[in-house]
C-alpha positions in Angstrom: 10.1 -2.7 -24.9 10.2 1.1 -25.5 7.1 2.1 -27.4 5.5 5.5 -28.2 1.9 6.2 -27.1 0.5 5.4 -30.5 2.6 2.2 -30.7 1.4 1.1 -27.3 -2.2 1.7 -28.4 -1.6 -0.4 -31.6 0.1 -3.1 -29.6 -2.8 -3.3 -27.1 -5.3 -3.6 -30.0 -3.3 -6.4 -31.5 -2.8 -8.1 -28.1 -6.6 -8.0 -27.2 -7.7 -8.9 -30.8 -10.2 -6.0 -30.7 -10.8 -6.4 -34.5 -12.2 -9.8 -34.0 -14.7 -8.6 -31.4 -15.7 -5.9 -33.9 -16.2 -8.5 -36.6 -18.3 -10.6 -34.2 -20.5 -7.6 -33.4 -21.0 -6.9 -37.0 -21.9 -10.6 -37.7 -24.3 -10.8 -34.9 -26.1 -7.6 -35.8 -26.5 -8.6 -39.4 -28.1 -11.9 -38.4 -30.5 -10.1 -35.9 -31.5 -7.7 -38.7 -32.5 -10.6 -40.9 -34.1 -12.7 -38.2 -34.6 -11.1 -34.7 -35.6 -14.5 -33.2 -32.5 -16.3 -34.5 -30.4 -16.2 -31.3 -33.3 -16.6 -28.8 -34.4 -19.8 -30.7 -30.8 -21.0 -31.1 -30.2 -20.8 -27.4 -33.2 -22.9 -26.5 -32.2 -26.2 -28.2 -29.3 -28.0 -29.8 -30.6 -30.8 -32.1 -28.3 -31.1 -35.1 -28.8 -34.0 -37.5 -25.2 -34.1 -38.5 -21.9 -34.9 -36.8 -18.9 -33.7 -38.9 -15.5 -35.3 -38.3 -13.1 -33.2 -40.3 -9.6 -31.8 -40.6 -8.4 -29.0 -38.4 -7.3 -27.1 -41.5 -8.8 -23.5 -41.2 -9.8 -23.7 -44.9 -12.3 -26.4 -44.3 -15.1 -25.0 -42.1 -18.0 -27.4 -41.9 -21.0 -25.0 -41.8 -19.7 -22.8 -44.6 -18.9 -25.7 -46.9 -22.4 -27.2 -46.4 -24.1 -23.7 -46.3 -25.8 -24.6 -43.0 -26.4 -22.1 -40.2 -25.1 -22.4 -36.6 -26.8 -25.2 -34.7 -27.1 -27.6 -37.6 -23.7 -29.4 -37.5 -22.0 -30.9 -34.5 -18.3 -30.7 -35.2 -15.1 -32.6 -34.2 -11.8 -31.7 -36.0 -8.3 -32.9 -35.8 -5.2 -33.1 -38.0 -6.0 -35.4 -41.1 -9.5 -36.2 -39.8 -8.5 -39.3 -38.1 -10.7 -41.6 -35.9 -8.6 -43.5 -33.3 -10.1 -46.0 -30.9 -7.9 -44.7 -28.1 -8.8 -41.0 -28.7 -11.2 -40.2 -25.8 -11.8 -36.7 -27.2 -13.1 -38.0 -30.5 -15.0 -40.9 -28.9 -16.6 -38.6 -26.4 -17.8 -36.3 -29.2 -19.1 -39.4 -31.1 -20.9 -40.8 -28.1 -22.5 -37.5 -27.2 -23.6 -37.0 -30.8 -25.1 -40.5 -31.2 -26.6 -41.1 -27.7 -27.6 -37.6 -26.6 -28.1 -35.5 -29.7 -29.4 -38.5 -31.8 -27.7 -37.3 -35.0 -28.8 -39.2 -38.1 -25.6 -38.7 -40.1 -21.9 -38.9 -39.3 -19.8 -37.4 -42.0 -16.0 -38.0 -42.2 -14.7 -35.3 -44.4 -11.1 -35.0 -45.7 -9.7 -32.6 -48.2 -7.3 -32.7 -51.0 -4.0 -31.0 -50.3 -4.1 -32.0 -46.6 -0.9 -31.0 -44.8 -1.2 -34.0 -42.4 -1.5 -36.5 -45.2 1.4 -34.9 -47.0 3.6 -35.0 -43.9 2.8 -38.7 -43.5 4.2 -39.4 -46.9 7.5 -37.8 -46.1 10.6 -39.3 -44.4 11.4 -36.1 -42.6 10.7 -35.7 -38.9 8.0 -33.2 -37.9 8.0 -33.6 -34.1 5.2 -34.8 -31.8 2.8 -34.9 -34.7 4.7 -37.9 -36.2 3.1 -40.1 -33.5 -0.4 -39.0 -34.6 0.5 -39.4 -38.2 1.4 -43.1 -37.6 -2.3 -43.7 -38.1 -2.1 -42.3 -41.6 1.1 -44.3 -42.3 -1.0 -47.4 -41.4 -3.4 -46.4 -44.2 -0.4 -46.2 -46.6 0.8 -49.6 -45.5 -2.7 -51.2 -45.9 -3.1 -49.7 -49.3 0.5 -50.2 -50.7 -0.7 -52.0 -53.8 -3.1 -49.2 -54.8 -0.5 -46.4 -54.1 2.6 -47.9 -55.7 3.8 -46.6 -59.1 1.5 -43.5 -59.0 2.8 -40.1 -59.8 3.3 -38.0 -56.7 0.2 -35.8 -57.1 -2.1 -38.8 -57.9 -0.7 -40.7 -55.0 -1.3 -37.7 -52.7 -4.9 -37.3 -53.8 -5.6 -41.0 -53.6 -4.2 -41.2 -50.1 -6.4 -38.3 -49.0 -9.4 -40.4 -50.2 -8.2 -43.7 -48.8 -7.7 -42.1 -45.4 -11.3 -40.9 -45.3 -12.5 -44.4 -46.3 -10.4 -46.0 -43.5 -11.8 -43.5 -40.9 -15.3 -44.3 -42.0 -14.5 -48.0 -41.2 -13.1 -46.9 -37.8 -16.2 -45.0 -37.0 -18.4 -48.0 -37.9 -16.2 -50.3 -35.7 -16.7 -48.2 -32.6 -18.9 -49.7 -29.9 -20.9 -46.5 -30.0 -22.1 -46.9 -33.6 -22.4 -50.7 -33.3 -24.6 -50.4 -30.3 -26.7 -47.6 -31.9 -27.3 -49.9 -34.9 -28.1 -52.8 -32.6 -30.8 -50.7 -31.0 -32.3 -49.8 -34.4 -31.1 -46.2 -34.5 -31.4 -44.4 -37.8 -27.7 -43.6 -38.4 -25.7 -43.4 -41.6 -21.9 -43.0 -41.9 -20.6 -41.1 -44.9 -17.1 -40.5 -46.4 -16.6 -37.2 -48.3 -13.7 -35.2 -49.5 -13.4 -31.5 -50.2 -11.5 -29.7 -52.9 -9.7 -26.5 -51.9 -9.3 -25.6 -55.5 -13.0 -25.3 -56.4 -14.9 -25.5 -53.1 -16.8 -28.7 -54.1 -17.5 -31.7 -52.0 -17.2 -35.2 -53.4 -19.0 -38.3 -52.1 -16.7 -41.2 -51.9 -19.7 -43.6 -52.0 -19.0 -45.2 -48.6 -22.4 -44.6 -47.0 -23.1 -47.3 -44.4 -26.4 -47.3 -42.5 -26.5 -50.7 -40.7 -24.5 -53.5 -39.2 -25.6 -55.7 -42.1 -24.3 -53.2 -44.7 -21.1 -52.8 -42.8 -20.6 -56.6 -42.6 -21.2 -56.9 -46.4 -18.6 -54.2 -47.1 -16.0 -55.9 -44.9 -16.3 -59.1 -46.8 -15.5 -57.3 -50.0 -12.4 -55.6 -48.6 
C-alpha cells in the first residue's frame, strides 16, 4: 500500500480509533465536572438492582433507554435476546446477577424491527446464525395459531413480543431463578419491548415474582 505522509497519518488515526479515545475523554471530563466523586464512588462497589437481558442491536442500549447511570444495570446481550438453557455465557451472567449481585429485577427486553427475529421468519440461509435462530423458530412453531393469517408487519411485531414472553418463561425455568425463589429471594422477572420508532418501552405484563405465580401462569398457557 503506497500512501503519502498525510494519508499514512489518516490511516493510523483510523486504525487506532483515536476519535473514540477523544470522545471517551470528553465524556469522562463532563461527568467529573458535574460530580467529582462519581468515578471514585463507582469504583468502590457494584450493586445494581437490575439485570438486563437484551438484543445485541446497537440501537438498544440498556442504560440510555432507562436513563440510568453506569453501575445501575448489569447487562447481557445476544442476537434476539434469547435465553437458552445450554448457553453457559447467559447462565453465568444470570447466576452471578442473582447469587452474587442480588439483583431484584431481571428484565428481558426485545425490540420491534429486530433483525434476528426477521431472519428467523425467512427461508433464506444466513450462515452460522441459523443455528442460534432455531430457538426463535421454536417460538414460531409454538405460536403458529396466533401468527397465522396475519399481515407481514403485524406478524413480525407479534413475534418480537412472543419471543420476549418465551424468554421470560425460560428465565423462570432456570435452576438459578427457581432456587432463588425457593430461598425466599426478592426477585421479579419482567418482559418488555422497545420501539426504535419512538424510543418508548412497553411492558408486556409478564411480571413474575414467585414460584407460585409462575406455576399459576403455566396452567393458563
